[in-house]
N, C-alpha and C positions, 0 to 999 in steps of 0.2 A: 533446489527445492523451492517451490513457490508456496508461500503460506500467507493466508489472509484471515484475520480474526475479526469477528463482529465484537465491538468493544463493550457493549452492555451485557451480553450473555457470556462472552468469552468463547463462543462457538467458532471452531475452525470452518470457514466456508470454502477455503481453498487450502489444500495440503497435498501437493503432488510433485513428483519429480519432473523437471523440465530441462531440456537441453539449452534453452535460451531464457533470458530474463529481460527481454526487450519489451517495448511498449505494446506491440501486437500480441505477444504471448500473454502479458498481463491483461490486456483488453479482452482477450478471449477467455482466459481462466476465471476472471472475477464473475462475469455474468453466468458462466457455466456453473460455478460454485454456488451462486445464489439460487440457481434453478427455480424451483417452485415456491420458494419462500415468499411470503406476502410482505414485501418491503420495498422501499425505494432507496437506492443508493444516492446519498447526498454528497459525500466527500470521501477521500482516501487520506489516510494519515500514515506516513512511512518514513524510512530513512531518506536520504537525499539521492537515492539511485535514480538515474535519469529514465530508466525504463518504466518504472511504476508511476513516476511523476508525469511523463508524457502520456501514459495510458489514461490517467485521470483527466488531464486537461484537454488532450487532443482527441482521444478516442471515446472515452466515456462521458465527457463533458460535465465533470463534477469538479468541485473544489479540491485542491491538494494542500495539505498542511504537513509540515515536517513534524515528526514526533520529537518529544522533548529529550529523550535519552541521547540521541545523536547530536542534537543542537547543543546540549550542555557539554557533551564530550568534546566537541569541536572548540567550544569556548574555553574549556579547561585546558586543552592542549595549547591554545594560544595564550594562556595565562590570564584569561579574562574572568575567571570564576573559580570557585572551589567546589 
């Protein structure tokens, strides 16, 4: 399942079943999901999955930021935070 949420409104712009989660799949799904919306994609924020990260930086040419849940979870598992 590919899911992309617009953070201000909480609207799902991508929510579809996909056989792959690679960069090309994400790079196709995100513009398709944005469709006719009058907005400019500036950045993607996601877990550390390489597919969406590569889609952001290599295909869509936008900034990629890791989201805090997975960053904090990794730190917690390493004993670096509570």
